[in-house]
N, C-alpha and C positions, 0 to 999 in steps of 0.2 A: 505494500499501500505507501510507504512510505520510501525512499531514498536517503542516505545519509548526505544531510546540503552539503551544499557546495562550498559554500562557505569555511567549510571546516576540513577542506581535502588544501592539500600541499600548495603553497603560495609562492612562497618567500624564503629565506634564511631565519634563523631565529631571532626574532627582533631584543632577546636578551642574551646578558651575560653570560658566562660560565664559571666555573672558578677556575678554573686554567687560565684563565684571562687576568685576574686578580692581582692588584699589585702583592707585594711583599707587605706583612705586616707592617701596621703602623709603627710600632713601641719597635722593630727592628733600628728607626733611623733616630728614635728618639735620644739627646743629647743622655748624660748621667745627670747632668741635675731638675731635670725637667721634673714639674715637684709633683703630677701625676703619671704614672706610669699606667698605660692602659697594656692591659694584658688579654684582652678578644676584644673581638667583633660580632655584628651577628646583620645577617643580611634580610633587608626588609623590604615591602612593596608599598609602589603608592596604590592608593584606588583607583582603578581603571576604567573608562569612559570608553565603551564600544561599540561602536556603530555601521552593523554589517543589515542589507539586507539581501533574506533569502528567499527565491521563487523555483518556482514548481520549472522542473525539467522542460525546454523548449521556448521559454521566456525570456527575455533579452534579460539583463544582466548587468545593472549599474556596479564598479569595481567602488568599494568601499573602502577608507584605509583600515589597514588591518590592525587588531589589540597591540596596545604596547605596555608592554608589564613593569619596562624604569626600575627597574633592581638596582638597589643603592644600597650603599655600603655606612652602617650605621657604627658609632661608640655606644653601647650600650652602656643604660645609665648610672646602671652599677659597676663601678671602676674602683682598679684597683687604691687605695689611697697610702701617704709615707705615713698616714696618723694609725697606721691598723697594728695589730701585736706582730710583739716580734717573734713569734712561731711561727704566724702565719709569715709576714714578708720573707723567714726563710727559706719555708714550704717552697712558695709559689716560685723562688729562686730556683732554690734546684731543678720544681715540674721544667720551667724554664731549659735549664741545661740538657733534661734527658732528654726533651723533644728537639730543639738546636742542636746539639751534640754527639747524643746517647744514641739515640732512636728519633732519626729524622724521618717522615715517613718517605722511604722510599721503593717500596713494593709497590705493585701497580694497585692488589687486594686493598691495601689502606691507605693508598695516596690521596686524600680530601676532595686532588680535580679530579677523581673518579668517581668515589662513592657520592661526591654530590654534587655532578653535574648535570646538566642538562636542566630535565623536569625532577632530576631525585636532590636538586635545591631545593631548601626550607622556605617557607612561606608565615608572613604572620600569621597570628589568630584572626580573624573573622568573623563578628558579632551575627548573630541570625540576619541575614539578605535576601531580598526576593530575587529569582532568579527568572528570565525568559525562557518561553516557550519557543525556539526556533520551528520545529515543524513537531506535526502528530498534535496529539493527547492524552496524558496522562491515563490510565487505564485504570477505571476505579478501587479493585481491588487494591490500589497501592494505595493506601490510608493509611499513614502512617513512618517510619523512618527508616530510612536506611544507612547507618552506620558502615566508616568507611579506617579501618586503623592503619597507621604505616609511620617507620623513623621519619623523625622534623626535630632537627640538635635543636636545641636552642640556641647555641652559640656556635660558632664556629670553631672546631677542633684546630686545640693549641697543636696538638703532635697528628700519629697515627691515625684513623678512621674506618671504620667498615659501614657501608652502607645498614647492616642491623646494628649497630649503638646508640640512632638518635633516639631520639625523648619522643615517646607514645602522641601520637594528634591524633584527634576525632574530628575525621570531616561528615557531615551527616546532614542528607537533606529530607527536609519534611515535607512530606508533601497533603496537601488534606481539601478535597472540593479544586482537585485541577488542579492548583497552582501547589508554587516549589519553591521551598526556603533554604538555603543553603549556609552553614555555620562550623567555622574550626575549630577548632579548641585545646590547647595541650592539656594530654593527662595530667591532673596536679600530684601526682606522685611526692613523696619525698625526694628525691634525688633532685627534681623541677624546682620541687620549691627552695631547697639550701642554695644551688647552683644559682637560681634567680636572686635568694638574697646578696651571695656577695659576688657575681657577677662578672662569674666564669663558671668552666667545667673542674668539678673536685673530685668526682667519682668514675674511678679504676673504667675504661671501655671493655667491658667481656672480650668481644670479638677482633680487637685490634690493640688492647694493653700490655700484649707481655709478646716479645718481639727478641729474643737472647738473651742468654742468661743475664746479664749485667743489668740492663734497661730492665728485666725485667723486675729482679731485687731491689732497684733503683727504685719503682714504681711502686712498689709493695712497701718499699719502708720510709716512701712520700707519705702513702694513703694511711701508714700506720703513725706518722708523727699527723695527719689531721686529728685522727682520733684522739688521739693522748692532748694534742692542743684543742679540742672539743667542737670544732672544725664540720664532723661527721659523727654519726650514733648508726656504726652498722648494724645495729638491733632495726634498725626502724626501717631494713630496706633499703635497696639499692640497683630495682630494677625499673625498667623506660616504662614499661608495662603498651610496647606497642606493634604489637603480632595479632592479638583478634579480641574479639566481642565475643561475649555468651549473656544468656536470659535464664535464668531459674529459679526459677523460690520466687517468683515477681520480678526480681532484680536483676539491673542490667551489670555487668563486668568487665571494666577491660582490662587484660591479660596480657601477659606475657612470663615464658616459663624459668625466670629467672628469677620472681619475685612470687610476693601475694597477690593474690586481684584487689582493683582496686576496683570501688563501686562508681557508676556513674546515674543520672536523674539528668531529665531533660525538665527544662521552666517551660512554662505554659508557652513564654512567646518562640522558643524553642531553642531555647541557649540551653549548652553544655558544661551542666556541675558535675565537678569527682567531690563525691563524700568524702571519700578514703582509702584505705587499705583495708583490708577482710580476712580475722584472723579466724572467723565464726567461733565466736564465744571461744576463743584459746584453744579450737582444735585444731586447727591445720596452724603448723609453725614451720613448715618450709615450705620451699615453693611448690608452683601449681604449675601443672601443665597448656600451656597456651590453648590446648585445643579437648575440654572434655565434649562430650557425646550428651545429648540431651534425648532421653524415649520419648516421643510427643506421642506416649498411649498412659505410661506413668507418670511423667512430665521429672521424673531424678535424672539427677547429671549425674555421669559417672566420671571419675578423674586418678589420676596418677602423680609421682611426685618420684626424679628423680635425682639421687645424691650420689658422692665417689665415696661413701662408707656405709658400711652393711647395714640393715638390706637396702642393696644399692637400687632395688624399685619398691612401692610402695605402693598400691590400689585402694581406691575408697570411693563415697559415693555420697550422692545429696539426696535427704527428701525432695517430695513435691513442695514441700515449704522450705529448701534450701537448707533445712539443717543436718549437716556435717555428722556422717558416720562412720565406724569406726574405721582404724587403718586395719590391712591385709597385708602385714609386709612379704614379699617377695625375695626370700634368699635364692630359691634356684636360678635367678637372675645372677651368670656369675660372673658376664663382664662387667668391672664398674665402668667403662668409659663407652660403652659402648650408648650411639647414639638413638634416642627413643623421644622422638619430639610429636608422633600421632599413635594412637592405637584405634580400635573399633570395637564394638560390641555389637552382638545379637539378644532375641531375646532371652536368650540364658548363659548365654557365654562374654567374656571377655576377650581380647586377641593382642594378644603385645609382642612385638617381632625384634628381635635382638641382633642384629644389625654389623658389617663388617665398617661401615662407617665408624668412629670413633670421636669422643670432644677428648683429647689428651692436653693437658694444660703442658704437661713435662716436654712434652715434642715443642710446645709451646716456646717451652723459656730455653730449648738446644737449639731456636732460631728457626724450628720448623712452622706448618700451618698448625692452628688450635683442628679442625676436622683432619685427621689424615683415615688411612683406608688400610687393619688388618690385611692383609691374606690370608694370616695360620686361621682366621677364625671363621669358622662356616656358620651360616648366618640360621637363627632356629625361630621358629614361632612356636608361641606359650598359647594356651587356652585354658582360661580356669571360666568354673561357673561366677556369675557377676555379681552372685549373693553367696559369696564361699565368707567361710568363717575365718578362713587361712586360705594357705597353700599346698593342703593335700591333694586337692583332687587336679593340681594342674599340669595337664601333659603336655611335653617340650617336642617339636617335631624340626627336626634339620631340611632346612631349603636353597641348598647348596646355590648360591648367585640374589637370591633375595636382599634387596639392600632400597628398602620402602620408608620414606620420609613422612606421606602422606597416604593416612588408610581413607578410602573413601566410604564404600560401604562391607559392611557381611551380614549373615543370615544363615539360617541353619536349613536341612532339606533333609527327605529318608527318614522322617521323628525324630531327629534331633542327632544321626549318625554321623552325617555331613554337615562341616563346616564350609561356607561358600566366602570369600572373601574377596572385597575388587582392590585395587591400589597401585601406586603409583611403584617406578623401579629403577632406581638412577642406576644406569649402563656405565655412566666413566662419573667412572671415584673421586678420583685425583685433584680434579681440578673445583670441591666445591665451593671450598670456601678463597682459593686463590686465583682462579682464572675459570668465577660461575657462567663467563658467558660462551665456554665450549663444554656446562653439561648439558646432557642427553637424559629427558626424563622417558618412558615408554609407561600405558596401562597395561596391569596384569589382570587377570582373575584366577585366584587360587582356588584350590578345592581343599580338604583335608578329611578325609577317612580317620576319623578317632577310635575306631577300634580297628580297621589294619593299621594304623597309620601311613597310609600312603597319599601322598603327596603332589597335584599334579597340577599343572598352572597355561591357561591358552593368555597367548598374547593380543590385545584390542587392538590396539596400536601401536605403529613405530614410530609416530610422530613426538616433537620435541615437547610433551604434556604437561602442565602444574596446577598449580592452584586451584583443584575440581571441586565439585560440589554436586550436589542430587539438590530432588525436591524435599527439604526436612520431614517432610511426612513419611518419609520412608525410612530413615535410619532402624537400621535393627533387620528390617525387614525387607523379603525382597522387592528389587527394585532395579529399573529397564534399562535407565539415561542417566548417564554422566556426560556433565557440563564441564569441560577445559578450556584451558589458557593456554594458548601457541606461542611457547618462546622461539623468538627471533631475534638475535640470539636471547636468552636469557640473562639478565631476568626482565627483561622487556617483552609481554605480552602481548603480540601483535595482532591478533585474533580471538576469536573462540569456537569452540567444532564441539558437536553432540553425537555421542558416542550409544550405540542399542549392544549392551549386554549380551539382548538375547542370540545376538548374531554368533554370539564364540557358540564355537562346535567342540566338546568335548576333545585334544589329543590336536586338534586344527588350529592354527593361530591365521589368523586373516585380519584383514583392515574392519572394524566395523565401526567408523566413521560415517553419520548419517548424516549431520548435517554441518554448517561451518559458514563465519562470515569471519571476515578481515578488515582490516579496520583502514587500510589506506597505509601509503606509502606517510613513512614519520608519523605517524600516527597511532600509540601504543595505550592498553587500558590496561588492567587488570582480573584480579577472579572475580568473574561474574559470580553472581547470585540467584538462587529462581527461588520466585515467586509464584505460589499458585493461584490463581483465578477466580477459585471456589475452594478455600480452604477448608471448608468445613464441608465438604461434600463428598464422601468418603465414595462414591461411585462418578465421582471426573475422572478423567485419565490422568497418569503420571504428568504428562508433559503437559497439562493444559494449565498452561501461566505465562511467566515471561523470565526474561533473564535484564538483570538490572548490575551496570559499571561504568564505571568513570575514562573516559579514554581524554588522552594529554593530545596535540596536535604539538610537535613539534617547528613543525616551520610557519605556525601563525601565531603560536605562544597560548591558545585557547586548549580550556577543559571542560568537557561535558559530559551529560549522565547522558544514558542510551537505554531507550529500554525496549526489547525484543522479543520477536515472538516463538518461544519458547518449541512451539511445533512446525513454524517457519522449514523447509527444505532451508532459507537462505539466513535461515533467522531474522528476517526481517525486523527492518526497527518499524518499531508502531508510535516513536516519542523524541525530538531530538534534545535535552534543555540545554542552553548555555547559560554557564556558570560566571559565575559577577567577580571568581577568583579564581586564581589556579588551585588544583589538586596534586602536590607531587605523587609519582608512582609510591602505591604500598603494600600492603600485606592481607590480610584478610578482610572481611566484611555482615551485616547483619540485617536483616530486615529483620524490623519489631512493627507492629502491628499497632495502632491507632488504640485499638482498643484495651492495649497489654503495656504501653509504656505509659497510660494514664493510673494502671493501678498505685494504690499505696502501699 
């Protein structure tokens, strides 16, 4: 019915500068006697006025000026002054020495000019602002809020930086009565608040802070000094809450697996408010996965935590009221460094994957990457009853070559004797952190016979696919359709494909892609999210609904909110919303219905 408007197609070179064009840090040229020593800078954007005219194909088009983002560099209002405490002054000096001389960001993966270039560069917060519908109309089922989380550093880094390190920022588009309002706000984590107070980064970055023995020890020593000096409290958390969101127990949470969840609420005017860090009445003392699974029938949330000391894996759940239940420690998880980012549930089981991808800080201290491949490890899949009191009933199955990052869905067949799991499988593991653009991920279906122990796998697509999603109503039960972002290259998402899982046959690999939409040259989006047309209609087709995603045009600097028909073989665009604010590339999103977002 509608096509992507011509004003969103590439027309010119990017109108905004990238970090690779930024001049040297301003403090590098300050004289020693300068009374105020500036130690951090921040990118800000001026409000933009966009005047474009969109007309149907075949009509004359009048070319209008392309939007300008006018990124400027501003010194933050909080600066390191000479009247600060002596310990803080000494620690800041040591920090600068480490970043300037001991461990400057020389490697590609931790160079801010790469991790913060183009649309990865940060934006300022945006209060609720009306959006313009360029084409089509917003479907009535989209009555609610689409939130998308992602890394958006509050301050430009003073040293190494990886694109996973930035502070969490939520971009929420609220849809009501056919109109849309965009709001972008930081998750006000402990990390964000204390760094805003002092005016520069002080918490060590997880993905880029350890590079070689000397640099790692030096940074840890500075962090220890900041704790002793009272600059930060490690017991109040250090995570950026930048990965995903979850809604359970009638509450919305921003999540990052290095910390506890942060509760979020939406104000009546559409503004985003951070309530605070949640330990669920003291029952959650460690970090939690960013990918809890919400059973759409029971409304329970299932989750896990990973630590570097036994038990390396802990499984738990929240009841329908959001109350955390007892931990189930998994001592049979033998690899303390195995990277478990996601898992899956069925009606009766939880499924974990122990893979060859490891998180090894020791290797990083030695100058290597935080993520590594352990070729000696044979991947395993563990299946445990989801209401287990302990791990006695857990079964492990060896699955060579299985290196999944995102578990898409799982269900049971043959009266519960067979478990089916669909997930992504990373074929090229080594460049995960160092050269993420070389990563290739495929989608596979795994069948596990719990009685015989036989495991079989079918390849559903050979394309480079990530950030998968399904109709949320089919979590833990048999589903047919999967929607994935197309990496071209990773981490940029050049389009979306629809996979029909039912086309797979046992013992036969085939391409099961049945629909696709590419965004066009220079246009990149993110994770698609499925919103059902009739969420309460149990007889509705699984793909009766819409896919939503933010898409950015690097040639014009425009960001859009696209609504696509999930049933269409071309994933036809039914609505194109022009955003008043650039939305950087991010990670995972969530749509919350209006009836749920207003619950007390």
